[in-house]
Chimera marker file (.cmm) of the C-alpha trace (Angstrom):
<marker_set name="trace">
<marker id="1" x="86.424" y="49.352" z="113.166" r="1" g="1" b="0" radius="0.5"/>
<marker id="2" x="84.303" y="51.872" z="115.095" r="1" g="1" b="0" radius="0.5"/>
<marker id="3" x="87.053" y="54.492" z="114.930" r="1" g="1" b="0" radius="0.5"/>
<marker id="4" x="87.192" y="54.167" z="111.138" r="1" g="1" b="0" radius="0.5"/>
<marker id="5" x="83.435" y="54.756" z="110.864" r="1" g="1" b="0" radius="0.5"/>
<marker id="6" x="83.648" y="57.784" z="113.170" r="1" g="1" b="0" radius="0.5"/>
<marker id="7" x="86.504" y="59.232" z="111.106" r="1" g="1" b="0" radius="0.5"/>
<marker id="8" x="84.664" y="58.653" z="107.832" r="1" g="1" b="0" radius="0.5"/>
<marker id="9" x="81.536" y="60.401" z="109.159" r="1" g="1" b="0" radius="0.5"/>
<marker id="10" x="83.637" y="63.187" z="110.751" r="1" g="1" b="0" radius="0.5"/>
<marker id="11" x="82.333" y="62.483" z="114.267" r="1" g="1" b="0" radius="0.5"/>
<marker id="12" x="84.494" y="64.063" z="116.953" r="1" g="1" b="0" radius="0.5"/>
<marker id="13" x="82.896" y="62.609" z="120.101" r="1" g="1" b="0" radius="0.5"/>
<marker id="14" x="80.926" y="59.371" z="120.447" r="1" g="1" b="0" radius="0.5"/>
<marker id="15" x="79.305" y="57.624" z="123.394" r="1" g="1" b="0" radius="0.5"/>
<marker id="16" x="79.513" y="53.833" z="123.530" r="1" g="1" b="0" radius="0.5"/>
<marker id="17" x="77.616" y="51.237" z="125.518" r="1" g="1" b="0" radius="0.5"/>
<marker id="18" x="78.242" y="47.527" z="126.022" r="1" g="1" b="0" radius="0.5"/>
<marker id="19" x="81.962" y="47.981" z="125.415" r="1" g="1" b="0" radius="0.5"/>
<marker id="20" x="84.259" y="45.007" z="125.961" r="1" g="1" b="0" radius="0.5"/>
<marker id="21" x="86.906" y="46.698" z="128.105" r="1" g="1" b="0" radius="0.5"/>
<marker id="22" x="86.924" y="46.113" z="131.853" r="1" g="1" b="0" radius="0.5"/>
<marker id="23" x="88.216" y="48.693" z="134.325" r="1" g="1" b="0" radius="0.5"/>
<marker id="24" x="88.280" y="52.443" z="134.744" r="1" g="1" b="0" radius="0.5"/>
<marker id="25" x="90.920" y="53.333" z="132.212" r="1" g="1" b="0" radius="0.5"/>
<marker id="26" x="91.709" y="55.061" z="128.929" r="1" g="1" b="0" radius="0.5"/>
<marker id="27" x="93.307" y="53.740" z="125.777" r="1" g="1" b="0" radius="0.5"/>
<marker id="28" x="94.161" y="54.867" z="122.274" r="1" g="1" b="0" radius="0.5"/>
<marker id="29" x="91.904" y="53.514" z="119.539" r="1" g="1" b="0" radius="0.5"/>
<marker id="30" x="92.970" y="54.345" z="115.964" r="1" g="1" b="0" radius="0.5"/>
<marker id="31" x="93.403" y="58.086" z="116.476" r="1" g="1" b="0" radius="0.5"/>
<marker id="32" x="90.692" y="58.379" z="119.109" r="1" g="1" b="0" radius="0.5"/>
<marker id="33" x="91.081" y="58.228" z="122.842" r="1" g="1" b="0" radius="0.5"/>
<marker id="34" x="88.582" y="55.990" z="124.601" r="1" g="1" b="0" radius="0.5"/>
<marker id="35" x="87.761" y="56.539" z="128.246" r="1" g="1" b="0" radius="0.5"/>
<marker id="36" x="85.751" y="53.647" z="129.660" r="1" g="1" b="0" radius="0.5"/>
<marker id="37" x="84.151" y="52.343" z="132.830" r="1" g="1" b="0" radius="0.5"/>
<marker id="38" x="83.200" y="48.728" z="133.409" r="1" g="1" b="0" radius="0.5"/>
<marker id="39" x="83.419" y="46.449" z="136.423" r="1" g="1" b="0" radius="0.5"/>
<marker id="40" x="82.595" y="42.928" z="135.256" r="1" g="1" b="0" radius="0.5"/>
<marker id="41" x="83.439" y="41.102" z="132.068" r="1" g="1" b="0" radius="0.5"/>
<marker id="42" x="80.303" y="40.666" z="129.973" r="1" g="1" b="0" radius="0.5"/>
<marker id="43" x="78.214" y="43.237" z="131.856" r="1" g="1" b="0" radius="0.5"/>
<marker id="44" x="77.232" y="46.835" z="131.161" r="1" g="1" b="0" radius="0.5"/>
<marker id="45" x="80.259" y="49.098" z="130.468" r="1" g="1" b="0" radius="0.5"/>
<marker id="46" x="80.167" y="52.559" z="128.940" r="1" g="1" b="0" radius="0.5"/>
<marker id="47" x="82.756" y="54.642" z="127.164" r="1" g="1" b="0" radius="0.5"/>
<marker id="48" x="83.355" y="57.944" z="125.413" r="1" g="1" b="0" radius="0.5"/>
<marker id="49" x="85.586" y="58.284" z="122.359" r="1" g="1" b="0" radius="0.5"/>
<marker id="50" x="87.203" y="61.623" z="121.517" r="1" g="1" b="0" radius="0.5"/>
<marker id="51" x="89.123" y="62.294" z="118.292" r="1" g="1" b="0" radius="0.5"/>
<marker id="52" x="92.773" y="63.292" z="118.104" r="1" g="1" b="0" radius="0.5"/>
<marker id="53" x="92.004" y="67.004" z="117.709" r="1" g="1" b="0" radius="0.5"/>
<marker id="54" x="89.965" y="67.194" z="120.926" r="1" g="1" b="0" radius="0.5"/>
<marker id="55" x="91.453" y="64.527" z="123.200" r="1" g="1" b="0" radius="0.5"/>
<marker id="56" x="94.017" y="66.910" z="124.712" r="1" g="1" b="0" radius="0.5"/>
<marker id="57" x="91.179" y="69.318" z="125.616" r="1" g="1" b="0" radius="0.5"/>
<marker id="58" x="89.565" y="66.854" z="128.066" r="1" g="1" b="0" radius="0.5"/>
<marker id="59" x="89.969" y="68.337" z="131.539" r="1" g="1" b="0" radius="0.5"/>
<marker id="60" x="87.831" y="65.937" z="133.599" r="1" g="1" b="0" radius="0.5"/>
<marker id="61" x="86.626" y="62.339" z="133.454" r="1" g="1" b="0" radius="0.5"/>
<marker id="62" x="83.943" y="61.140" z="135.876" r="1" g="1" b="0" radius="0.5"/>
<marker id="63" x="83.226" y="57.432" z="136.056" r="1" g="1" b="0" radius="0.5"/>
<marker id="64" x="80.052" y="57.241" z="138.130" r="1" g="1" b="0" radius="0.5"/>
<marker id="65" x="79.248" y="53.531" z="137.611" r="1" g="1" b="0" radius="0.5"/>
<marker id="66" x="79.696" y="50.903" z="134.914" r="1" g="1" b="0" radius="0.5"/>
<marker id="67" x="76.483" y="52.323" z="133.395" r="1" g="1" b="0" radius="0.5"/>
<marker id="68" x="77.245" y="56.036" z="133.612" r="1" g="1" b="0" radius="0.5"/>
<marker id="69" x="80.225" y="58.295" z="132.930" r="1" g="1" b="0" radius="0.5"/>
<marker id="70" x="80.964" y="61.851" z="131.804" r="1" g="1" b="0" radius="0.5"/>
<marker id="71" x="83.789" y="63.912" z="130.398" r="1" g="1" b="0" radius="0.5"/>
<marker id="72" x="84.366" y="67.649" z="130.323" r="1" g="1" b="0" radius="0.5"/>
<marker id="73" x="86.267" y="69.466" z="127.577" r="1" g="1" b="0" radius="0.5"/>
<marker id="74" x="87.256" y="73.099" z="127.258" r="1" g="1" b="0" radius="0.5"/>
<marker id="75" x="87.087" y="74.063" z="123.592" r="1" g="1" b="0" radius="0.5"/>
<marker id="76" x="87.924" y="77.642" z="122.619" r="1" g="1" b="0" radius="0.5"/>
<marker id="77" x="86.782" y="79.066" z="125.941" r="1" g="1" b="0" radius="0.5"/>
<marker id="78" x="83.546" y="77.033" z="126.003" r="1" g="1" b="0" radius="0.5"/>
<marker id="79" x="82.937" y="74.118" z="128.330" r="1" g="1" b="0" radius="0.5"/>
<marker id="80" x="81.403" y="71.004" z="126.790" r="1" g="1" b="0" radius="0.5"/>
<marker id="81" x="80.105" y="68.096" z="128.867" r="1" g="1" b="0" radius="0.5"/>
<marker id="82" x="79.358" y="64.667" z="127.378" r="1" g="1" b="0" radius="0.5"/>
<marker id="83" x="77.564" y="61.884" z="129.253" r="1" g="1" b="0" radius="0.5"/>
<marker id="84" x="77.400" y="58.241" z="128.215" r="1" g="1" b="0" radius="0.5"/>
<marker id="85" x="74.587" y="56.220" z="129.816" r="1" g="1" b="0" radius="0.5"/>
<marker id="86" x="73.390" y="52.625" z="129.580" r="1" g="1" b="0" radius="0.5"/>
<marker id="87" x="69.977" y="52.057" z="131.174" r="1" g="1" b="0" radius="0.5"/>
<marker id="88" x="68.988" y="48.681" z="132.592" r="1" g="1" b="0" radius="0.5"/>
<marker id="89" x="66.862" y="46.427" z="130.407" r="1" g="1" b="0" radius="0.5"/>
<marker id="90" x="63.126" y="46.016" z="130.987" r="1" g="1" b="0" radius="0.5"/>
<marker id="91" x="63.447" y="42.787" z="133.003" r="1" g="1" b="0" radius="0.5"/>
<marker id="92" x="65.938" y="44.026" z="135.600" r="1" g="1" b="0" radius="0.5"/>
<marker id="93" x="65.165" y="44.994" z="139.189" r="1" g="1" b="0" radius="0.5"/>
<marker id="94" x="63.342" y="48.300" z="139.686" r="1" g="1" b="0" radius="0.5"/>
<marker id="95" x="65.890" y="49.397" z="142.301" r="1" g="1" b="0" radius="0.5"/>
<marker id="96" x="68.712" y="49.165" z="139.745" r="1" g="1" b="0" radius="0.5"/>
<marker id="97" x="66.669" y="51.274" z="137.317" r="1" g="1" b="0" radius="0.5"/>
<marker id="98" x="65.766" y="53.862" z="139.956" r="1" g="1" b="0" radius="0.5"/>
<marker id="99" x="69.397" y="54.196" z="141.006" r="1" g="1" b="0" radius="0.5"/>
<marker id="100" x="70.591" y="54.816" z="137.415" r="1" g="1" b="0" radius="0.5"/>
<marker id="101" x="67.986" y="57.537" z="136.797" r="1" g="1" b="0" radius="0.5"/>
<marker id="102" x="68.859" y="59.218" z="140.126" r="1" g="1" b="0" radius="0.5"/>
<marker id="103" x="72.586" y="59.105" z="139.311" r="1" g="1" b="0" radius="0.5"/>
<marker id="104" x="71.954" y="60.510" z="135.827" r="1" g="1" b="0" radius="0.5"/>
<marker id="105" x="69.762" y="63.256" z="137.283" r="1" g="1" b="0" radius="0.5"/>
<marker id="106" x="72.472" y="64.137" z="139.809" r="1" g="1" b="0" radius="0.5"/>
<marker id="107" x="75.123" y="64.247" z="137.103" r="1" g="1" b="0" radius="0.5"/>
<marker id="108" x="72.990" y="66.487" z="134.856" r="1" g="1" b="0" radius="0.5"/>
<marker id="109" x="71.958" y="68.783" z="137.732" r="1" g="1" b="0" radius="0.5"/>
<marker id="110" x="75.641" y="69.225" z="138.633" r="1" g="1" b="0" radius="0.5"/>
<marker id="111" x="76.336" y="70.868" z="135.265" r="1" g="1" b="0" radius="0.5"/>
<marker id="112" x="75.537" y="74.602" z="135.174" r="1" g="1" b="0" radius="0.5"/>
<marker id="113" x="72.824" y="75.649" z="132.725" r="1" g="1" b="0" radius="0.5"/>
<marker id="114" x="75.317" y="77.970" z="131.040" r="1" g="1" b="0" radius="0.5"/>
<marker id="115" x="77.498" y="75.017" z="129.921" r="1" g="1" b="0" radius="0.5"/>
<marker id="116" x="76.914" y="72.793" z="126.904" r="1" g="1" b="0" radius="0.5"/>
<marker id="117" x="75.663" y="69.267" z="127.585" r="1" g="1" b="0" radius="0.5"/>
<marker id="118" x="75.343" y="66.263" z="125.282" r="1" g="1" b="0" radius="0.5"/>
<marker id="119" x="73.914" y="62.937" z="126.423" r="1" g="1" b="0" radius="0.5"/>
<marker id="120" x="74.341" y="59.762" z="124.415" r="1" g="1" b="0" radius="0.5"/>
<marker id="121" x="73.216" y="56.361" z="125.460" r="1" g="1" b="0" radius="0.5"/>
<marker id="122" x="71.167" y="53.227" z="125.231" r="1" g="1" b="0" radius="0.5"/>
<marker id="123" x="68.086" y="54.014" z="127.276" r="1" g="1" b="0" radius="0.5"/>
<marker id="124" x="66.390" y="50.665" z="126.552" r="1" g="1" b="0" radius="0.5"/>
<marker id="125" x="63.054" y="52.322" z="125.865" r="1" g="1" b="0" radius="0.5"/>
<marker id="126" x="60.256" y="51.116" z="123.665" r="1" g="1" b="0" radius="0.5"/>
<marker id="127" x="58.133" y="53.502" z="121.628" r="1" g="1" b="0" radius="0.5"/>
<marker id="128" x="55.764" y="51.039" z="120.010" r="1" g="1" b="0" radius="0.5"/>
<marker id="129" x="55.547" y="48.362" z="117.359" r="1" g="1" b="0" radius="0.5"/>
<marker id="130" x="55.488" y="50.613" z="114.322" r="1" g="1" b="0" radius="0.5"/>
<marker id="131" x="58.181" y="53.005" z="113.286" r="1" g="1" b="0" radius="0.5"/>
<marker id="132" x="55.717" y="55.552" z="111.873" r="1" g="1" b="0" radius="0.5"/>
<marker id="133" x="57.195" y="58.963" z="112.567" r="1" g="1" b="0" radius="0.5"/>
<marker id="134" x="60.429" y="57.423" z="113.897" r="1" g="1" b="0" radius="0.5"/>
<marker id="135" x="61.790" y="55.842" z="110.706" r="1" g="1" b="0" radius="0.5"/>
<marker id="136" x="65.342" y="57.105" z="111.247" r="1" g="1" b="0" radius="0.5"/>
<marker id="137" x="65.653" y="55.856" z="114.809" r="1" g="1" b="0" radius="0.5"/>
<marker id="138" x="63.307" y="52.884" z="115.281" r="1" g="1" b="0" radius="0.5"/>
<marker id="139" x="64.070" y="49.459" z="113.887" r="1" g="1" b="0" radius="0.5"/>
<marker id="140" x="60.539" y="48.077" z="114.291" r="1" g="1" b="0" radius="0.5"/>
<marker id="141" x="61.508" y="45.521" z="116.917" r="1" g="1" b="0" radius="0.5"/>
<marker id="142" x="59.930" y="47.162" z="119.991" r="1" g="1" b="0" radius="0.5"/>
<marker id="143" x="56.607" y="46.300" z="121.536" r="1" g="1" b="0" radius="0.5"/>
<link id1="1" id2="2" r="1" g="1" b="0" radius="0.2"/>
<link id1="2" id2="3" r="1" g="1" b="0" radius="0.2"/>
<link id1="3" id2="4" r="1" g="1" b="0" radius="0.2"/>
<link id1="4" id2="5" r="1" g="1" b="0" radius="0.2"/>
<link id1="5" id2="6" r="1" g="1" b="0" radius="0.2"/>
<link id1="6" id2="7" r="1" g="1" b="0" radius="0.2"/>
<link id1="7" id2="8" r="1" g="1" b="0" radius="0.2"/>
<link id1="8" id2="9" r="1" g="1" b="0" radius="0.2"/>
<link id1="9" id2="10" r="1" g="1" b="0" radius="0.2"/>
<link id1="10" id2="11" r="1" g="1" b="0" radius="0.2"/>
<link id1="11" id2="12" r="1" g="1" b="0" radius="0.2"/>
<link id1="12" id2="13" r="1" g="1" b="0" radius="0.2"/>
<link id1="13" id2="14" r="1" g="1" b="0" radius="0.2"/>
<link id1="14" id2="15" r="1" g="1" b="0" radius="0.2"/>
<link id1="15" id2="16" r="1" g="1" b="0" radius="0.2"/>
<link id1="16" id2="17" r="1" g="1" b="0" radius="0.2"/>
<link id1="17" id2="18" r="1" g="1" b="0" radius="0.2"/>
<link id1="18" id2="19" r="1" g="1" b="0" radius="0.2"/>
<link id1="19" id2="20" r="1" g="1" b="0" radius="0.2"/>
<link id1="20" id2="21" r="1" g="1" b="0" radius="0.2"/>
<link id1="21" id2="22" r="1" g="1" b="0" radius="0.2"/>
<link id1="22" id2="23" r="1" g="1" b="0" radius="0.2"/>
<link id1="23" id2="24" r="1" g="1" b="0" radius="0.2"/>
<link id1="24" id2="25" r="1" g="1" b="0" radius="0.2"/>
<link id1="25" id2="26" r="1" g="1" b="0" radius="0.2"/>
<link id1="26" id2="27" r="1" g="1" b="0" radius="0.2"/>
<link id1="27" id2="28" r="1" g="1" b="0" radius="0.2"/>
<link id1="28" id2="29" r="1" g="1" b="0" radius="0.2"/>
<link id1="29" id2="30" r="1" g="1" b="0" radius="0.2"/>
<link id1="30" id2="31" r="1" g="1" b="0" radius="0.2"/>
<link id1="31" id2="32" r="1" g="1" b="0" radius="0.2"/>
<link id1="32" id2="33" r="1" g="1" b="0" radius="0.2"/>
<link id1="33" id2="34" r="1" g="1" b="0" radius="0.2"/>
<link id1="34" id2="35" r="1" g="1" b="0" radius="0.2"/>
<link id1="35" id2="36" r="1" g="1" b="0" radius="0.2"/>
<link id1="36" id2="37" r="1" g="1" b="0" radius="0.2"/>
<link id1="37" id2="38" r="1" g="1" b="0" radius="0.2"/>
<link id1="38" id2="39" r="1" g="1" b="0" radius="0.2"/>
<link id1="39" id2="40" r="1" g="1" b="0" radius="0.2"/>
<link id1="40" id2="41" r="1" g="1" b="0" radius="0.2"/>
<link id1="41" id2="42" r="1" g="1" b="0" radius="0.2"/>
<link id1="42" id2="43" r="1" g="1" b="0" radius="0.2"/>
<link id1="43" id2="44" r="1" g="1" b="0" radius="0.2"/>
<link id1="44" id2="45" r="1" g="1" b="0" radius="0.2"/>
<link id1="45" id2="46" r="1" g="1" b="0" radius="0.2"/>
<link id1="46" id2="47" r="1" g="1" b="0" radius="0.2"/>
<link id1="47" id2="48" r="1" g="1" b="0" radius="0.2"/>
<link id1="48" id2="49" r="1" g="1" b="0" radius="0.2"/>
<link id1="49" id2="50" r="1" g="1" b="0" radius="0.2"/>
<link id1="50" id2="51" r="1" g="1" b="0" radius="0.2"/>
<link id1="51" id2="52" r="1" g="1" b="0" radius="0.2"/>
<link id1="52" id2="53" r="1" g="1" b="0" radius="0.2"/>
<link id1="53" id2="54" r="1" g="1" b="0" radius="0.2"/>
<link id1="54" id2="55" r="1" g="1" b="0" radius="0.2"/>
<link id1="55" id2="56" r="1" g="1" b="0" radius="0.2"/>
<link id1="56" id2="57" r="1" g="1" b="0" radius="0.2"/>
<link id1="57" id2="58" r="1" g="1" b="0" radius="0.2"/>
<link id1="58" id2="59" r="1" g="1" b="0" radius="0.2"/>
<link id1="59" id2="60" r="1" g="1" b="0" radius="0.2"/>
<link id1="60" id2="61" r="1" g="1" b="0" radius="0.2"/>
<link id1="61" id2="62" r="1" g="1" b="0" radius="0.2"/>
<link id1="62" id2="63" r="1" g="1" b="0" radius="0.2"/>
<link id1="63" id2="64" r="1" g="1" b="0" radius="0.2"/>
<link id1="64" id2="65" r="1" g="1" b="0" radius="0.2"/>
<link id1="65" id2="66" r="1" g="1" b="0" radius="0.2"/>
<link id1="66" id2="67" r="1" g="1" b="0" radius="0.2"/>
<link id1="67" id2="68" r="1" g="1" b="0" radius="0.2"/>
<link id1="68" id2="69" r="1" g="1" b="0" radius="0.2"/>
<link id1="69" id2="70" r="1" g="1" b="0" radius="0.2"/>
<link id1="70" id2="71" r="1" g="1" b="0" radius="0.2"/>
<link id1="71" id2="72" r="1" g="1" b="0" radius="0.2"/>
<link id1="72" id2="73" r="1" g="1" b="0" radius="0.2"/>
<link id1="73" id2="74" r="1" g="1" b="0" radius="0.2"/>
<link id1="74" id2="75" r="1" g="1" b="0" radius="0.2"/>
<link id1="75" id2="76" r="1" g="1" b="0" radius="0.2"/>
<link id1="76" id2="77" r="1" g="1" b="0" radius="0.2"/>
<link id1="77" id2="78" r="1" g="1" b="0" radius="0.2"/>
<link id1="78" id2="79" r="1" g="1" b="0" radius="0.2"/>
<link id1="79" id2="80" r="1" g="1" b="0" radius="0.2"/>
<link id1="80" id2="81" r="1" g="1" b="0" radius="0.2"/>
<link id1="81" id2="82" r="1" g="1" b="0" radius="0.2"/>
<link id1="82" id2="83" r="1" g="1" b="0" radius="0.2"/>
<link id1="83" id2="84" r="1" g="1" b="0" radius="0.2"/>
<link id1="84" id2="85" r="1" g="1" b="0" radius="0.2"/>
<link id1="85" id2="86" r="1" g="1" b="0" radius="0.2"/>
<link id1="86" id2="87" r="1" g="1" b="0" radius="0.2"/>
<link id1="87" id2="88" r="1" g="1" b="0" radius="0.2"/>
<link id1="88" id2="89" r="1" g="1" b="0" radius="0.2"/>
<link id1="89" id2="90" r="1" g="1" b="0" radius="0.2"/>
<link id1="90" id2="91" r="1" g="1" b="0" radius="0.2"/>
<link id1="91" id2="92" r="1" g="1" b="0" radius="0.2"/>
<link id1="92" id2="93" r="1" g="1" b="0" radius="0.2"/>
<link id1="93" id2="94" r="1" g="1" b="0" radius="0.2"/>
<link id1="94" id2="95" r="1" g="1" b="0" radius="0.2"/>
<link id1="95" id2="96" r="1" g="1" b="0" radius="0.2"/>
<link id1="96" id2="97" r="1" g="1" b="0" radius="0.2"/>
<link id1="97" id2="98" r="1" g="1" b="0" radius="0.2"/>
<link id1="98" id2="99" r="1" g="1" b="0" radius="0.2"/>
<link id1="99" id2="100" r="1" g="1" b="0" radius="0.2"/>
<link id1="100" id2="101" r="1" g="1" b="0" radius="0.2"/>
<link id1="101" id2="102" r="1" g="1" b="0" radius="0.2"/>
<link id1="102" id2="103" r="1" g="1" b="0" radius="0.2"/>
<link id1="103" id2="104" r="1" g="1" b="0" radius="0.2"/>
<link id1="104" id2="105" r="1" g="1" b="0" radius="0.2"/>
<link id1="105" id2="106" r="1" g="1" b="0" radius="0.2"/>
<link id1="106" id2="107" r="1" g="1" b="0" radius="0.2"/>
<link id1="107" id2="108" r="1" g="1" b="0" radius="0.2"/>
<link id1="108" id2="109" r="1" g="1" b="0" radius="0.2"/>
<link id1="109" id2="110" r="1" g="1" b="0" radius="0.2"/>
<link id1="110" id2="111" r="1" g="1" b="0" radius="0.2"/>
<link id1="111" id2="112" r="1" g="1" b="0" radius="0.2"/>
<link id1="112" id2="113" r="1" g="1" b="0" radius="0.2"/>
<link id1="113" id2="114" r="1" g="1" b="0" radius="0.2"/>
<link id1="114" id2="115" r="1" g="1" b="0" radius="0.2"/>
<link id1="115" id2="116" r="1" g="1" b="0" radius="0.2"/>
<link id1="116" id2="117" r="1" g="1" b="0" radius="0.2"/>
<link id1="117" id2="118" r="1" g="1" b="0" radius="0.2"/>
<link id1="118" id2="119" r="1" g="1" b="0" radius="0.2"/>
<link id1="119" id2="120" r="1" g="1" b="0" radius="0.2"/>
<link id1="120" id2="121" r="1" g="1" b="0" radius="0.2"/>
<link id1="121" id2="122" r="1" g="1" b="0" radius="0.2"/>
<link id1="122" id2="123" r="1" g="1" b="0" radius="0.2"/>
<link id1="123" id2="124" r="1" g="1" b="0" radius="0.2"/>
<link id1="124" id2="125" r="1" g="1" b="0" radius="0.2"/>
<link id1="125" id2="126" r="1" g="1" b="0" radius="0.2"/>
<link id1="126" id2="127" r="1" g="1" b="0" radius="0.2"/>
<link id1="127" id2="128" r="1" g="1" b="0" radius="0.2"/>
<link id1="128" id2="129" r="1" g="1" b="0" radius="0.2"/>
<link id1="129" id2="130" r="1" g="1" b="0" radius="0.2"/>
<link id1="130" id2="131" r="1" g="1" b="0" radius="0.2"/>
<link id1="131" id2="132" r="1" g="1" b="0" radius="0.2"/>
<link id1="132" id2="133" r="1" g="1" b="0" radius="0.2"/>
<link id1="133" id2="134" r="1" g="1" b="0" radius="0.2"/>
<link id1="134" id2="135" r="1" g="1" b="0" radius="0.2"/>
<link id1="135" id2="136" r="1" g="1" b="0" radius="0.2"/>
<link id1="136" id2="137" r="1" g="1" b="0" radius="0.2"/>
<link id1="137" id2="138" r="1" g="1" b="0" radius="0.2"/>
<link id1="138" id2="139" r="1" g="1" b="0" radius="0.2"/>
<link id1="139" id2="140" r="1" g="1" b="0" radius="0.2"/>
<link id1="140" id2="141" r="1" g="1" b="0" radius="0.2"/>
<link id1="141" id2="142" r="1" g="1" b="0" radius="0.2"/>
<link id1="142" id2="143" r="1" g="1" b="0" radius="0.2"/>
</marker_set>
């Protein structure tokens, strides 16, 4: 289902969180290749989908944790890095949150400034009760 939506909207690369697949693997998904990282069934898990035109250009996959992973592609002489992140929810232990932000910072700092970087994720942040000014990205359910 997700692959069909990505194809219809002409999206080449997508980051996913809360995926259902367990392990550190890759699989084909309706013309896309999905790299994923997840340790426990029902917990966390991130993934990155790449369409059929770009999937052969992936030169590196880094699975940092079940909340953080990255891929590197070389497209026409340019290097593109994509990171998928899933931040802990508000009620979880502060140590878990601190560790994710440190790992994300380390991953980002390891990519040279001359290379392209895209980060997609669920950062579990709240920006307020109203969606004023954020209509396209805020559902009005925060606090």
